[in-house]
mmCIF entry with sequence, helices, sheets and N, C-alpha, C, O atoms, coordinates in Angstrom:
data_MODEL
# 
_entry.id   MODEL 
# 
_entity.id                         1 
_entity.type                       polymer 
_entity.pdbx_number_of_molecules   1 
# 
_entity_poly.entity_id                      1 
_entity_poly.type                           'polypeptide(L)' 
_entity_poly.nstd_linkage                   no 
_entity_poly.nstd_monomer                   no 
_entity_poly.pdbx_seq_one_letter_code       
;(UNK)(UNK)(UNK)(UNK)(UNK)(UNK)(UNK)(UNK)(UNK)(UNK)(UNK)(UNK)(UNK)(UNK)(UNK)(UNK)
(UNK)(UNK)(UNK)(UNK)(UNK)(UNK)(UNK)(UNK)(UNK)(UNK)(UNK)(UNK)(UNK)(UNK)(UNK)(UNK)
(UNK)(UNK)(UNK)(UNK)(UNK)(UNK)(UNK)(UNK)(UNK)(UNK)(UNK)(UNK)(UNK)(UNK)(UNK)(UNK)
(UNK)(UNK)(UNK)(UNK)(UNK)
;
_entity_poly.pdbx_seq_one_letter_code_can   XXXXXXXXXXXXXXXXXXXXXXXXXXXXXXXXXXXXXXXXXXXXXXXXXXXXX 
_entity_poly.pdbx_strand_id                 A 
# 
loop_
_entity_poly_seq.entity_id 
_entity_poly_seq.num 
_entity_poly_seq.mon_id 
_entity_poly_seq.hetero 
1 1  UNK n 
1 2  UNK n 
1 3  UNK n 
1 4  UNK n 
1 5  UNK n 
1 6  UNK n 
1 7  UNK n 
1 8  UNK n 
1 9  UNK n 
1 10 UNK n 
1 11 UNK n 
1 12 UNK n 
1 13 UNK n 
1 14 UNK n 
1 15 UNK n 
1 16 UNK n 
1 17 UNK n 
1 18 UNK n 
1 19 UNK n 
1 20 UNK n 
1 21 UNK n 
1 22 UNK n 
1 23 UNK n 
1 24 UNK n 
1 25 UNK n 
1 26 UNK n 
1 27 UNK n 
1 28 UNK n 
1 29 UNK n 
1 30 UNK n 
1 31 UNK n 
1 32 UNK n 
1 33 UNK n 
1 34 UNK n 
1 35 UNK n 
1 36 UNK n 
1 37 UNK n 
1 38 UNK n 
1 39 UNK n 
1 40 UNK n 
1 41 UNK n 
1 42 UNK n 
1 43 UNK n 
1 44 UNK n 
1 45 UNK n 
1 46 UNK n 
1 47 UNK n 
1 48 UNK n 
1 49 UNK n 
1 50 UNK n 
1 51 UNK n 
1 52 UNK n 
1 53 UNK n 
# 
_struct_asym.id          A 
_struct_asym.entity_id   1 
# 
loop_
_struct_conf.conf_type_id 
_struct_conf.id 
_struct_conf.pdbx_PDB_helix_id 
_struct_conf.beg_label_comp_id 
_struct_conf.beg_label_asym_id 
_struct_conf.beg_label_seq_id 
_struct_conf.pdbx_beg_PDB_ins_code 
_struct_conf.end_label_comp_id 
_struct_conf.end_label_asym_id 
_struct_conf.end_label_seq_id 
_struct_conf.pdbx_end_PDB_ins_code 
_struct_conf.beg_auth_comp_id 
_struct_conf.beg_auth_asym_id 
_struct_conf.beg_auth_seq_id 
_struct_conf.end_auth_comp_id 
_struct_conf.end_auth_asym_id 
_struct_conf.end_auth_seq_id 
_struct_conf.pdbx_PDB_helix_class 
_struct_conf.details 
_struct_conf.pdbx_PDB_helix_length 
HELX_P HELX_P1 AA1 UNK A 9  ? UNK A 18 ? UNK A 9  UNK A 18 1 ? 10 
HELX_P HELX_P2 AA2 UNK A 21 ? UNK A 25 ? UNK A 21 UNK A 25 1 ? 5  
# 
_struct_conf_type.id          HELX_P 
_struct_conf_type.criteria    ? 
_struct_conf_type.reference   ? 
# 
_struct_sheet.id               AA1 
_struct_sheet.type             ? 
_struct_sheet.number_strands   3 
_struct_sheet.details          ? 
# 
loop_
_struct_sheet_order.sheet_id 
_struct_sheet_order.range_id_1 
_struct_sheet_order.range_id_2 
_struct_sheet_order.offset 
_struct_sheet_order.sense 
AA1 1 2 ? parallel      
AA1 2 3 ? anti-parallel 
# 
loop_
_struct_sheet_range.sheet_id 
_struct_sheet_range.id 
_struct_sheet_range.beg_label_comp_id 
_struct_sheet_range.beg_label_asym_id 
_struct_sheet_range.beg_label_seq_id 
_struct_sheet_range.pdbx_beg_PDB_ins_code 
_struct_sheet_range.end_label_comp_id 
_struct_sheet_range.end_label_asym_id 
_struct_sheet_range.end_label_seq_id 
_struct_sheet_range.pdbx_end_PDB_ins_code 
_struct_sheet_range.beg_auth_comp_id 
_struct_sheet_range.beg_auth_asym_id 
_struct_sheet_range.beg_auth_seq_id 
_struct_sheet_range.end_auth_comp_id 
_struct_sheet_range.end_auth_asym_id 
_struct_sheet_range.end_auth_seq_id 
AA1 1 UNK A 2  ? UNK A 5  ? UNK A 2  UNK A 5  
AA1 2 UNK A 33 ? UNK A 40 ? UNK A 33 UNK A 40 
AA1 3 UNK A 45 ? UNK A 52 ? UNK A 45 UNK A 52 
# 
loop_
_atom_site.group_PDB 
_atom_site.id 
_atom_site.type_symbol 
_atom_site.label_atom_id 
_atom_site.label_alt_id 
_atom_site.label_comp_id 
_atom_site.label_asym_id 
_atom_site.label_entity_id 
_atom_site.label_seq_id 
_atom_site.pdbx_PDB_ins_code 
_atom_site.Cartn_x 
_atom_site.Cartn_y 
_atom_site.Cartn_z 
_atom_site.occupancy 
_atom_site.B_iso_or_equiv 
_atom_site.pdbx_formal_charge 
_atom_site.auth_seq_id 
_atom_site.auth_comp_id 
_atom_site.auth_asym_id 
_atom_site.auth_atom_id 
_atom_site.pdbx_PDB_model_num 
ATOM 1   N N  . UNK A 1 1  ? -6.199  16.539 7.535  1.00 0.00 ? 1  UNK A N  1 
ATOM 2   C CA . UNK A 1 1  ? -5.630  15.294 7.988  1.00 0.00 ? 1  UNK A CA 1 
ATOM 3   C C  . UNK A 1 1  ? -4.892  15.556 9.299  1.00 0.00 ? 1  UNK A C  1 
ATOM 4   O O  . UNK A 1 1  ? -4.185  16.552 9.451  1.00 0.00 ? 1  UNK A O  1 
ATOM 5   N N  . UNK A 1 2  ? -5.075  14.651 10.218 1.00 0.00 ? 2  UNK A N  1 
ATOM 6   C CA . UNK A 1 2  ? -4.337  14.703 11.474 1.00 0.00 ? 2  UNK A CA 1 
ATOM 7   C C  . UNK A 1 2  ? -3.419  13.501 11.558 1.00 0.00 ? 2  UNK A C  1 
ATOM 8   O O  . UNK A 1 2  ? -3.809  12.389 11.201 1.00 0.00 ? 2  UNK A O  1 
ATOM 9   N N  . UNK A 1 3  ? -2.218  13.717 12.021 1.00 0.00 ? 3  UNK A N  1 
ATOM 10  C CA . UNK A 1 3  ? -1.247  12.638 12.133 1.00 0.00 ? 3  UNK A CA 1 
ATOM 11  C C  . UNK A 1 3  ? -0.698  12.625 13.551 1.00 0.00 ? 3  UNK A C  1 
ATOM 12  O O  . UNK A 1 3  ? -0.233  13.642 14.065 1.00 0.00 ? 3  UNK A O  1 
ATOM 13  N N  . UNK A 1 4  ? -0.762  11.462 14.169 1.00 0.00 ? 4  UNK A N  1 
ATOM 14  C CA . UNK A 1 4  ? -0.241  11.292 15.517 1.00 0.00 ? 4  UNK A CA 1 
ATOM 15  C C  . UNK A 1 4  ? 0.752   10.137 15.532 1.00 0.00 ? 4  UNK A C  1 
ATOM 16  O O  . UNK A 1 4  ? 0.712   9.247  14.682 1.00 0.00 ? 4  UNK A O  1 
ATOM 17  N N  . UNK A 1 5  ? 1.639   10.174 16.516 1.00 0.00 ? 5  UNK A N  1 
ATOM 18  C CA . UNK A 1 5  ? 2.558   9.068  16.764 1.00 0.00 ? 5  UNK A CA 1 
ATOM 19  C C  . UNK A 1 5  ? 2.291   8.586  18.186 1.00 0.00 ? 5  UNK A C  1 
ATOM 20  O O  . UNK A 1 5  ? 2.302   9.370  19.135 1.00 0.00 ? 5  UNK A O  1 
ATOM 21  N N  . UNK A 1 6  ? 2.049   7.278  18.317 1.00 0.00 ? 6  UNK A N  1 
ATOM 22  C CA . UNK A 1 6  ? 1.792   6.626  19.605 1.00 0.00 ? 6  UNK A CA 1 
ATOM 23  C C  . UNK A 1 6  ? 0.574   7.168  20.336 1.00 0.00 ? 6  UNK A C  1 
ATOM 24  O O  . UNK A 1 6  ? 0.584   7.277  21.563 1.00 0.00 ? 6  UNK A O  1 
ATOM 25  N N  . UNK A 1 7  ? -0.461  7.505  19.605 1.00 0.00 ? 7  UNK A N  1 
ATOM 26  C CA . UNK A 1 7  ? -1.760  7.877  20.192 1.00 0.00 ? 7  UNK A CA 1 
ATOM 27  C C  . UNK A 1 7  ? -2.816  7.036  19.481 1.00 0.00 ? 7  UNK A C  1 
ATOM 28  O O  . UNK A 1 7  ? -2.653  5.820  19.377 1.00 0.00 ? 7  UNK A O  1 
ATOM 29  N N  . UNK A 1 8  ? -3.890  7.647  18.991 1.00 0.00 ? 8  UNK A N  1 
ATOM 30  C CA . UNK A 1 8  ? -4.889  6.912  18.211 1.00 0.00 ? 8  UNK A CA 1 
ATOM 31  C C  . UNK A 1 8  ? -5.323  7.755  17.025 1.00 0.00 ? 8  UNK A C  1 
ATOM 32  O O  . UNK A 1 8  ? -5.218  8.982  17.042 1.00 0.00 ? 8  UNK A O  1 
ATOM 33  N N  . UNK A 1 9  ? -5.812  7.078  15.996 1.00 0.00 ? 9  UNK A N  1 
ATOM 34  C CA . UNK A 1 9  ? -6.339  7.784  14.834 1.00 0.00 ? 9  UNK A CA 1 
ATOM 35  C C  . UNK A 1 9  ? -7.581  8.575  15.226 1.00 0.00 ? 9  UNK A C  1 
ATOM 36  O O  . UNK A 1 9  ? -7.820  9.659  14.693 1.00 0.00 ? 9  UNK A O  1 
ATOM 37  N N  . UNK A 1 10 ? -8.370  8.044  16.152 1.00 0.00 ? 10 UNK A N  1 
ATOM 38  C CA . UNK A 1 10 ? -9.555  8.774  16.625 1.00 0.00 ? 10 UNK A CA 1 
ATOM 39  C C  . UNK A 1 10 ? -9.160  10.082 17.310 1.00 0.00 ? 10 UNK A C  1 
ATOM 40  O O  . UNK A 1 10 ? -9.854  11.089 17.174 1.00 0.00 ? 10 UNK A O  1 
ATOM 41  N N  . UNK A 1 11 ? -8.057  10.069 18.039 1.00 0.00 ? 11 UNK A N  1 
ATOM 42  C CA . UNK A 1 11 ? -7.577  11.290 18.695 1.00 0.00 ? 11 UNK A CA 1 
ATOM 43  C C  . UNK A 1 11 ? -7.199  12.341 17.650 1.00 0.00 ? 11 UNK A C  1 
ATOM 44  O O  . UNK A 1 11 ? -7.378  13.538 17.876 1.00 0.00 ? 11 UNK A O  1 
ATOM 45  N N  . UNK A 1 12 ? -6.686  11.899 16.525 1.00 0.00 ? 12 UNK A N  1 
ATOM 46  C CA . UNK A 1 12 ? -6.349  12.832 15.448 1.00 0.00 ? 12 UNK A CA 1 
ATOM 47  C C  . UNK A 1 12 ? -7.614  13.483 14.885 1.00 0.00 ? 12 UNK A C  1 
ATOM 48  O O  . UNK A 1 12 ? -7.621  14.679 14.590 1.00 0.00 ? 12 UNK A O  1 
ATOM 49  N N  . UNK A 1 13 ? -8.683  12.698 14.737 1.00 0.00 ? 13 UNK A N  1 
ATOM 50  C CA . UNK A 1 13 ? -9.969  13.242 14.263 1.00 0.00 ? 13 UNK A CA 1 
ATOM 51  C C  . UNK A 1 13 ? -10.506 14.263 15.266 1.00 0.00 ? 13 UNK A C  1 
ATOM 52  O O  . UNK A 1 13 ? -11.002 15.319 14.872 1.00 0.00 ? 13 UNK A O  1 
ATOM 53  N N  . UNK A 1 14 ? -10.412 13.958 16.542 1.00 0.00 ? 14 UNK A N  1 
ATOM 54  C CA . UNK A 1 14 ? -10.870 14.889 17.584 1.00 0.00 ? 14 UNK A CA 1 
ATOM 55  C C  . UNK A 1 14 ? -10.104 16.215 17.472 1.00 0.00 ? 14 UNK A C  1 
ATOM 56  O O  . UNK A 1 14 ? -10.697 17.288 17.579 1.00 0.00 ? 14 UNK A O  1 
ATOM 57  N N  . UNK A 1 15 ? -8.800  16.136 17.259 1.00 0.00 ? 15 UNK A N  1 
ATOM 58  C CA . UNK A 1 15 ? -8.001  17.354 17.133 1.00 0.00 ? 15 UNK A CA 1 
ATOM 59  C C  . UNK A 1 15 ? -8.450  18.176 15.925 1.00 0.00 ? 15 UNK A C  1 
ATOM 60  O O  . UNK A 1 15 ? -8.553  19.399 16.013 1.00 0.00 ? 15 UNK A O  1 
ATOM 61  N N  . UNK A 1 16 ? -8.714  17.522 14.811 1.00 0.00 ? 16 UNK A N  1 
ATOM 62  C CA . UNK A 1 16 ? -9.184  18.223 13.615 1.00 0.00 ? 16 UNK A CA 1 
ATOM 63  C C  . UNK A 1 16 ? -10.456 19.004 13.928 1.00 0.00 ? 16 UNK A C  1 
ATOM 64  O O  . UNK A 1 16 ? -10.597 20.164 13.540 1.00 0.00 ? 16 UNK A O  1 
ATOM 65  N N  . UNK A 1 17 ? -11.379 18.357 14.633 1.00 0.00 ? 17 UNK A N  1 
ATOM 66  C CA . UNK A 1 17 ? -12.650 19.014 14.970 1.00 0.00 ? 17 UNK A CA 1 
ATOM 67  C C  . UNK A 1 17 ? -12.450 20.121 16.002 1.00 0.00 ? 17 UNK A C  1 
ATOM 68  O O  . UNK A 1 17 ? -13.048 21.189 15.878 1.00 0.00 ? 17 UNK A O  1 
ATOM 69  N N  . UNK A 1 18 ? -11.624 19.886 17.014 1.00 0.00 ? 18 UNK A N  1 
ATOM 70  C CA . UNK A 1 18 ? -11.401 20.891 18.058 1.00 0.00 ? 18 UNK A CA 1 
ATOM 71  C C  . UNK A 1 18 ? -10.762 22.153 17.492 1.00 0.00 ? 18 UNK A C  1 
ATOM 72  O O  . UNK A 1 18 ? -11.109 23.263 17.896 1.00 0.00 ? 18 UNK A O  1 
ATOM 73  N N  . UNK A 1 19 ? -9.848  21.988 16.576 1.00 0.00 ? 19 UNK A N  1 
ATOM 74  C CA . UNK A 1 19 ? -9.165  23.150 16.001 1.00 0.00 ? 19 UNK A CA 1 
ATOM 75  C C  . UNK A 1 19 ? -9.931  23.742 14.825 1.00 0.00 ? 19 UNK A C  1 
ATOM 76  O O  . UNK A 1 19 ? -9.493  24.721 14.219 1.00 0.00 ? 19 UNK A O  1 
ATOM 77  N N  . UNK A 1 20 ? -11.083 23.141 14.503 1.00 0.00 ? 20 UNK A N  1 
ATOM 78  C CA . UNK A 1 20 ? -11.992 23.634 13.464 1.00 0.00 ? 20 UNK A CA 1 
ATOM 79  C C  . UNK A 1 20 ? -11.295 23.770 12.101 1.00 0.00 ? 20 UNK A C  1 
ATOM 80  O O  . UNK A 1 20 ? -11.539 24.728 11.367 1.00 0.00 ? 20 UNK A O  1 
ATOM 81  N N  . UNK A 1 21 ? -10.437 22.818 11.775 1.00 0.00 ? 21 UNK A N  1 
ATOM 82  C CA . UNK A 1 21 ? -9.742  22.848 10.495 1.00 0.00 ? 21 UNK A CA 1 
ATOM 83  C C  . UNK A 1 21 ? -10.696 22.846 9.287  1.00 0.00 ? 21 UNK A C  1 
ATOM 84  O O  . UNK A 1 21 ? -10.402 23.526 8.304  1.00 0.00 ? 21 UNK A O  1 
ATOM 85  N N  . UNK A 1 22 ? -11.817 22.118 9.314  1.00 0.00 ? 22 UNK A N  1 
ATOM 86  C CA . UNK A 1 22 ? -12.703 22.128 8.144  1.00 0.00 ? 22 UNK A CA 1 
ATOM 87  C C  . UNK A 1 22 ? -13.195 23.528 7.768  1.00 0.00 ? 22 UNK A C  1 
ATOM 88  O O  . UNK A 1 22 ? -13.403 23.804 6.586  1.00 0.00 ? 22 UNK A O  1 
ATOM 89  N N  . UNK A 1 23 ? -13.381 24.406 8.735  1.00 0.00 ? 23 UNK A N  1 
ATOM 90  C CA . UNK A 1 23 ? -13.851 25.760 8.446  1.00 0.00 ? 23 UNK A CA 1 
ATOM 91  C C  . UNK A 1 23 ? -12.838 26.529 7.599  1.00 0.00 ? 23 UNK A C  1 
ATOM 92  O O  . UNK A 1 23 ? -13.210 27.430 6.847  1.00 0.00 ? 23 UNK A O  1 
ATOM 93  N N  . UNK A 1 24 ? -11.575 26.177 7.721  1.00 0.00 ? 24 UNK A N  1 
ATOM 94  C CA . UNK A 1 24 ? -10.524 26.881 6.979  1.00 0.00 ? 24 UNK A CA 1 
ATOM 95  C C  . UNK A 1 24 ? -10.548 26.574 5.483  1.00 0.00 ? 24 UNK A C  1 
ATOM 96  O O  . UNK A 1 24 ? -10.002 27.336 4.686  1.00 0.00 ? 24 UNK A O  1 
ATOM 97  N N  . UNK A 1 25 ? -11.177 25.463 5.098  1.00 0.00 ? 25 UNK A N  1 
ATOM 98  C CA . UNK A 1 25 ? -11.247 25.105 3.676  1.00 0.00 ? 25 UNK A CA 1 
ATOM 99  C C  . UNK A 1 25 ? -12.683 24.998 3.165  1.00 0.00 ? 25 UNK A C  1 
ATOM 100 O O  . UNK A 1 25 ? -12.909 24.537 2.046  1.00 0.00 ? 25 UNK A O  1 
ATOM 101 N N  . UNK A 1 26 ? -13.632 25.413 3.959  1.00 0.00 ? 26 UNK A N  1 
ATOM 102 C CA . UNK A 1 26 ? -15.045 25.283 3.595  1.00 0.00 ? 26 UNK A CA 1 
ATOM 103 C C  . UNK A 1 26 ? -15.385 26.017 2.298  1.00 0.00 ? 26 UNK A C  1 
ATOM 104 O O  . UNK A 1 26 ? -16.283 25.590 1.573  1.00 0.00 ? 26 UNK A O  1 
ATOM 105 N N  . UNK A 1 27 ? -14.694 27.099 1.996  1.00 0.00 ? 27 UNK A N  1 
ATOM 106 C CA . UNK A 1 27 ? -14.995 27.858 0.785  1.00 0.00 ? 27 UNK A CA 1 
ATOM 107 C C  . UNK A 1 27 ? -14.567 27.126 -0.483 1.00 0.00 ? 27 UNK A C  1 
ATOM 108 O O  . UNK A 1 27 ? -15.001 27.491 -1.576 1.00 0.00 ? 27 UNK A O  1 
ATOM 109 N N  . UNK A 1 28 ? -13.729 26.108 -0.361 1.00 0.00 ? 28 UNK A N  1 
ATOM 110 C CA . UNK A 1 28 ? -13.234 25.391 -1.536 1.00 0.00 ? 28 UNK A CA 1 
ATOM 111 C C  . UNK A 1 28 ? -14.141 24.252 -1.972 1.00 0.00 ? 28 UNK A C  1 
ATOM 112 O O  . UNK A 1 28 ? -14.234 23.955 -3.163 1.00 0.00 ? 28 UNK A O  1 
ATOM 113 N N  . UNK A 1 29 ? -14.803 23.619 -1.034 1.00 0.00 ? 29 UNK A N  1 
ATOM 114 C CA . UNK A 1 29 ? -15.644 22.467 -1.382 1.00 0.00 ? 29 UNK A CA 1 
ATOM 115 C C  . UNK A 1 29 ? -16.642 22.202 -0.269 1.00 0.00 ? 29 UNK A C  1 
ATOM 116 O O  . UNK A 1 29 ? -16.437 22.603 0.876  1.00 0.00 ? 29 UNK A O  1 
ATOM 117 N N  . UNK A 1 30 ? -17.715 21.528 -0.617 1.00 0.00 ? 30 UNK A N  1 
ATOM 118 C CA . UNK A 1 30 ? -18.676 21.159 0.424  1.00 0.00 ? 30 UNK A CA 1 
ATOM 119 C C  . UNK A 1 30 ? -18.606 19.671 0.742  1.00 0.00 ? 30 UNK A C  1 
ATOM 120 O O  . UNK A 1 30 ? -19.375 19.185 1.571  1.00 0.00 ? 30 UNK A O  1 
ATOM 121 N N  . UNK A 1 31 ? -17.722 18.957 0.115  1.00 0.00 ? 31 UNK A N  1 
ATOM 122 C CA . UNK A 1 31 ? -17.521 17.534 0.385  1.00 0.00 ? 31 UNK A CA 1 
ATOM 123 C C  . UNK A 1 31 ? -16.143 17.352 1.010  1.00 0.00 ? 31 UNK A C  1 
ATOM 124 O O  . UNK A 1 31 ? -15.132 17.318 0.309  1.00 0.00 ? 31 UNK A O  1 
ATOM 125 N N  . UNK A 1 32 ? -16.115 17.236 2.320  1.00 0.00 ? 32 UNK A N  1 
ATOM 126 C CA . UNK A 1 32 ? -14.840 17.120 3.015  1.00 0.00 ? 32 UNK A CA 1 
ATOM 127 C C  . UNK A 1 32 ? -14.713 15.767 3.701  1.00 0.00 ? 32 UNK A C  1 
ATOM 128 O O  . UNK A 1 32 ? -15.686 15.229 4.229  1.00 0.00 ? 32 UNK A O  1 
ATOM 129 N N  . UNK A 1 33 ? -13.514 15.234 3.686  1.00 0.00 ? 33 UNK A N  1 
ATOM 130 C CA . UNK A 1 33 ? -13.195 14.022 4.429  1.00 0.00 ? 33 UNK A CA 1 
ATOM 131 C C  . UNK A 1 33 ? -12.196 14.384 5.511  1.00 0.00 ? 33 UNK A C  1 
ATOM 132 O O  . UNK A 1 33 ? -11.219 15.089 5.259  1.00 0.00 ? 33 UNK A O  1 
ATOM 133 N N  . UNK A 1 34 ? -12.446 13.900 6.707  1.00 0.00 ? 34 UNK A N  1 
ATOM 134 C CA . UNK A 1 34 ? -11.486 14.055 7.792  1.00 0.00 ? 34 UNK A CA 1 
ATOM 135 C C  . UNK A 1 34 ? -10.681 12.760 7.853  1.00 0.00 ? 34 UNK A C  1 
ATOM 136 O O  . UNK A 1 34 ? -11.259 11.673 7.857  1.00 0.00 ? 34 UNK A O  1 
ATOM 137 N N  . UNK A 1 35 ? -9.365  12.865 7.900  1.00 0.00 ? 35 UNK A N  1 
ATOM 138 C CA . UNK A 1 35 ? -8.508  11.694 7.911  1.00 0.00 ? 35 UNK A CA 1 
ATOM 139 C C  . UNK A 1 35 ? -7.601  11.771 9.135  1.00 0.00 ? 35 UNK A C  1 
ATOM 140 O O  . UNK A 1 35 ? -6.817  12.707 9.285  1.00 0.00 ? 35 UNK A O  1 
ATOM 141 N N  . UNK A 1 36 ? -7.720  10.781 9.995  1.00 0.00 ? 36 UNK A N  1 
ATOM 142 C CA . UNK A 1 36 ? -6.865  10.691 11.169 1.00 0.00 ? 36 UNK A CA 1 
ATOM 143 C C  . UNK A 1 36 ? -5.957  9.482  11.039 1.00 0.00 ? 36 UNK A C  1 
ATOM 144 O O  . UNK A 1 36 ? -6.419  8.368  10.792 1.00 0.00 ? 36 UNK A O  1 
ATOM 145 N N  . UNK A 1 37 ? -4.667  9.710  11.206 1.00 0.00 ? 37 UNK A N  1 
ATOM 146 C CA . UNK A 1 37 ? -3.685  8.629  11.058 1.00 0.00 ? 37 UNK A CA 1 
ATOM 147 C C  . UNK A 1 37 ? -2.818  8.575  12.314 1.00 0.00 ? 37 UNK A C  1 
ATOM 148 O O  . UNK A 1 37 ? -2.387  9.604  12.832 1.00 0.00 ? 37 UNK A O  1 
ATOM 149 N N  . UNK A 1 38 ? -2.575  7.377  12.783 1.00 0.00 ? 38 UNK A N  1 
ATOM 150 C CA . UNK A 1 38 ? -1.674  7.166  13.908 1.00 0.00 ? 38 UNK A CA 1 
ATOM 151 C C  . UNK A 1 38 ? -0.620  6.135  13.510 1.00 0.00 ? 38 UNK A C  1 
ATOM 152 O O  . UNK A 1 38 ? -0.918  5.154  12.829 1.00 0.00 ? 38 UNK A O  1 
ATOM 153 N N  . UNK A 1 39 ? 0.615   6.376  13.946 1.00 0.00 ? 39 UNK A N  1 
ATOM 154 C CA . UNK A 1 39 ? 1.703   5.423  13.731 1.00 0.00 ? 39 UNK A CA 1 
ATOM 155 C C  . UNK A 1 39 ? 2.247   5.021  15.096 1.00 0.00 ? 39 UNK A C  1 
ATOM 156 O O  . UNK A 1 39 ? 2.603   5.876  15.907 1.00 0.00 ? 39 UNK A O  1 
ATOM 157 N N  . UNK A 1 40 ? 2.308   3.734  15.340 1.00 0.00 ? 40 UNK A N  1 
ATOM 158 C CA . UNK A 1 40 ? 2.834   3.204  16.595 1.00 0.00 ? 40 UNK A CA 1 
ATOM 159 C C  . UNK A 1 40 ? 4.286   2.805  16.383 1.00 0.00 ? 40 UNK A C  1 
ATOM 160 O O  . UNK A 1 40 ? 4.575   1.865  15.642 1.00 0.00 ? 40 UNK A O  1 
ATOM 161 N N  . UNK A 1 41 ? 5.197   3.516  17.033 1.00 0.00 ? 41 UNK A N  1 
ATOM 162 C CA . UNK A 1 41 ? 6.628   3.251  16.864 1.00 0.00 ? 41 UNK A CA 1 
ATOM 163 C C  . UNK A 1 41 ? 7.037   1.865  17.359 1.00 0.00 ? 41 UNK A C  1 
ATOM 164 O O  . UNK A 1 41 ? 7.946   1.248  16.805 1.00 0.00 ? 41 UNK A O  1 
ATOM 165 N N  . UNK A 1 42 ? 6.364   1.379  18.405 1.00 0.00 ? 42 UNK A N  1 
ATOM 166 C CA . UNK A 1 42 ? 6.745   0.085  18.975 1.00 0.00 ? 42 UNK A CA 1 
ATOM 167 C C  . UNK A 1 42 ? 6.365   -1.081 18.071 1.00 0.00 ? 42 UNK A C  1 
ATOM 168 O O  . UNK A 1 42 ? 7.176   -1.975 17.829 1.00 0.00 ? 42 UNK A O  1 
ATOM 169 N N  . UNK A 1 43 ? 5.133   -1.072 17.572 1.00 0.00 ? 43 UNK A N  1 
ATOM 170 C CA . UNK A 1 43 ? 4.660   -2.187 16.747 1.00 0.00 ? 43 UNK A CA 1 
ATOM 171 C C  . UNK A 1 43 ? 4.897   -1.973 15.257 1.00 0.00 ? 43 UNK A C  1 
ATOM 172 O O  . UNK A 1 43 ? 4.739   -2.892 14.453 1.00 0.00 ? 43 UNK A O  1 
ATOM 173 N N  . UNK A 1 44 ? 5.281   -0.742 14.899 1.00 0.00 ? 44 UNK A N  1 
ATOM 174 C CA . UNK A 1 44 ? 5.487   -0.372 13.486 1.00 0.00 ? 44 UNK A CA 1 
ATOM 175 C C  . UNK A 1 44 ? 4.189   -0.491 12.678 1.00 0.00 ? 44 UNK A C  1 
ATOM 176 O O  . UNK A 1 44 ? 4.219   -0.708 11.467 1.00 0.00 ? 44 UNK A O  1 
ATOM 177 N N  . UNK A 1 45 ? 3.060   -0.347 13.362 1.00 0.00 ? 45 UNK A N  1 
ATOM 178 C CA . UNK A 1 45 ? 1.747   -0.429 12.713 1.00 0.00 ? 45 UNK A CA 1 
ATOM 179 C C  . UNK A 1 45 ? 1.139   0.967  12.632 1.00 0.00 ? 45 UNK A C  1 
ATOM 180 O O  . UNK A 1 45 ? 1.436   1.841  13.446 1.00 0.00 ? 45 UNK A O  1 
ATOM 181 N N  . UNK A 1 46 ? 0.286   1.152  11.638 1.00 0.00 ? 46 UNK A N  1 
ATOM 182 C CA . UNK A 1 46 ? -0.451  2.395  11.559 1.00 0.00 ? 46 UNK A CA 1 
ATOM 183 C C  . UNK A 1 46 ? -1.944  2.096  11.569 1.00 0.00 ? 46 UNK A C  1 
ATOM 184 O O  . UNK A 1 46 ? -2.374  0.995  11.223 1.00 0.00 ? 46 UNK A O  1 
ATOM 185 N N  . UNK A 1 47 ? -2.721  3.087  11.968 1.00 0.00 ? 47 UNK A N  1 
ATOM 186 C CA . UNK A 1 47 ? -4.174  2.977  11.915 1.00 0.00 ? 47 UNK A CA 1 
ATOM 187 C C  . UNK A 1 47 ? -4.705  4.245  11.270 1.00 0.00 ? 47 UNK A C  1 
ATOM 188 O O  . UNK A 1 47 ? -4.078  5.302  11.327 1.00 0.00 ? 47 UNK A O  1 
ATOM 189 N N  . UNK A 1 48 ? -5.861  4.118  10.661 1.00 0.00 ? 48 UNK A N  1 
ATOM 190 C CA . UNK A 1 48 ? -6.425  5.248  9.939  1.00 0.00 ? 48 UNK A CA 1 
ATOM 191 C C  . UNK A 1 48 ? -7.940  5.274  10.150 1.00 0.00 ? 48 UNK A C  1 
ATOM 192 O O  . UNK A 1 48 ? -8.605  4.238  10.140 1.00 0.00 ? 48 UNK A O  1 
ATOM 193 N N  . UNK A 1 49 ? -8.462  6.478  10.342 1.00 0.00 ? 49 UNK A N  1 
ATOM 194 C CA . UNK A 1 49 ? -9.906  6.689  10.427 1.00 0.00 ? 49 UNK A CA 1 
ATOM 195 C C  . UNK A 1 49 ? -10.258 7.741  9.394  1.00 0.00 ? 49 UNK A C  1 
ATOM 196 O O  . UNK A 1 49 ? -9.633  8.800  9.343  1.00 0.00 ? 49 UNK A O  1 
ATOM 197 N N  . UNK A 1 50 ? -11.265 7.454  8.561  1.00 0.00 ? 50 UNK A N  1 
ATOM 198 C CA . UNK A 1 50 ? -11.743 8.409  7.582  1.00 0.00 ? 50 UNK A CA 1 
ATOM 199 C C  . UNK A 1 50 ? -13.204 8.679  7.884  1.00 0.00 ? 50 UNK A C  1 
ATOM 200 O O  . UNK A 1 50 ? -14.006 7.758  8.039  1.00 0.00 ? 50 UNK A O  1 
ATOM 201 N N  . UNK A 1 51 ? -13.533 9.959  7.965  1.00 0.00 ? 51 UNK A N  1 
ATOM 202 C CA . UNK A 1 51 ? -14.892 10.348 8.344  1.00 0.00 ? 51 UNK A CA 1 
ATOM 203 C C  . UNK A 1 51 ? -15.376 11.416 7.366  1.00 0.00 ? 51 UNK A C  1 
ATOM 204 O O  . UNK A 1 51 ? -14.690 12.414 7.144  1.00 0.00 ? 51 UNK A O  1 
ATOM 205 N N  . UNK A 1 52 ? -16.550 11.207 6.785  1.00 0.00 ? 52 UNK A N  1 
ATOM 206 C CA . UNK A 1 52 ? -17.150 12.200 5.905  1.00 0.00 ? 52 UNK A CA 1 
ATOM 207 C C  . UNK A 1 52 ? -17.754 13.304 6.761  1.00 0.00 ? 52 UNK A C  1 
ATOM 208 O O  . UNK A 1 52 ? -18.474 13.033 7.722  1.00 0.00 ? 52 UNK A O  1 
ATOM 209 N N  . UNK A 1 53 ? -17.457 14.548 6.406  1.00 0.00 ? 53 UNK A N  1 
ATOM 210 C CA . UNK A 1 53 ? -17.964 15.668 7.185  1.00 0.00 ? 53 UNK A CA 1 
ATOM 211 C C  . UNK A 1 53 ? -19.263 16.154 6.612  1.00 0.00 ? 53 UNK A C  1 
ATOM 212 O O  . UNK A 1 53 ? -19.852 17.101 7.134  1.00 0.00 ? 53 UNK A O  1 
# 
């Protein structure tokens, strides 16, 4: 899961892929979900992107 403040949920997914986080848990399962969450401090809204790997 990637969590950002005042960016985008998609940017969090990009970070997960760039840092190759799924490889660190690949031995535990072959069904992984990538979850990117962003919280906007100004609007108090959050956004979420879930992607099956």
